[in-house]
N, C-alpha and C positions, 0 to 999 in steps of 0.2 A: 503493499499500499504506499509505503514511503517513496518508492520510485515514481508511482503515479503523481503524487502530490508534488514531488520535485519537479518532474518534467512539466506539469501543467503550471506550476507557479514559475518556472523559467519562461515559458510562453507568455505568461501574463506580464511579466516584468519586462520582456522584449517589447510588447506592445506598448507599455507605458513609457519605456525609455525612447521609443520612436517619436513621442509628442514633442520634445524640445527640438528634435531634428526638423520636424514639420514646422514648427514655430519659427525657425531660423529662415526658412525658405519662402515665407509668405509675408505680406505687408503686416506690420504691427497692428494688433487688434486686441482690445481688453475683453472681447466677448469670445465664447467658445466658437469655433469654426466648424463647418461641415465635415471636413476631413477627420477632425478630432471625434466627432460623433461616430464616424464610421470605425475608427480604431477602438473606442470604448464599446461599440456593439460586437466587434469581433473579439474583444477581450471577454465579454459576456459569454460568448460561445464557449470559450475555454473553462469559465466557471461551471456552465451547464455540463461539459464533459466530466468534470471533477464530480459534481453532484451525481451524475448518472453512474459513474464508476462506483461511488459509495452505495447506491442503491442496488447495483448488481452484485456487489460484495455480499450484501445482506441476504440476497435470494438464493445463494448456494450454488453448488456445482452444476445442477441440472437445469440452469437458466438458459433459455434460447432467445436470442435477440429478434423481436418483432418490430421492425422499423415503423410500422403504421400505428402501433400501439405506444411507441416512445414519444411522449409529448416534448421532452427536452431535445431528443434528436430532431423532431420535426421543426421546433422553433430555431435550433442552431442551423439547420439546412435552409430554412426560409431567410434567415438573417444573412447567411453566406451568399445565397443566390441573389437577394435584393442588393447587397453591397456591390457584388460583381456587375449586376445591370446598371446600377446607378453610376459606377465609375465608367462603364463603356459609354453610357449616354452622355455623361459630362465630358468625356474625350472627344466625342463627336461634336458636341456644342462647342467646345473650346475651338476645335479646329475649324469648323465651318461657320461659326457665328461670332464668338467672342474674340478671337484672334484679329479679325479684320477691323473690329472697333477699337482695339488696342493700337493697331498700326494707324487708323485714322486720326486718333487723339494725339498720337506722338507727331505726326506730320503737322497738325495744326499749330503746335507749339514750337515749331522749327527746330525739332530734334531734342527738346528738353521735356522730360516726364516727370510730373510733380505727383504728389500724394493726392491731391484733389481729383486727379483723373481716374482713380480707383473708385468704383462704385460696386455696391452689392444688391 
């Protein structure tokens, strides 16, 4: 059991350690940003795995996994798939919509890009 807790804890620490790296690469904001929400949701799936492993441990050796009956697995799978889809949609939006508006704003200011040009 200690190995499970250790590996899940390591994954959760890695997710949380990712937050300062993300903060360094985006404009300063006092509020929580969307990418942090995605990281926290994916950290939550690690907690669900830990809880599910504790439940399975209590059920004994004759336990058989039924994915349709495991609520924690279904929630974790939904969070993971939704996170992936959101990231893909945002990549397309960035490439086809937002990138053009950044270039246009930069051209208007004759090469200088200021903080007020960022909008959310």
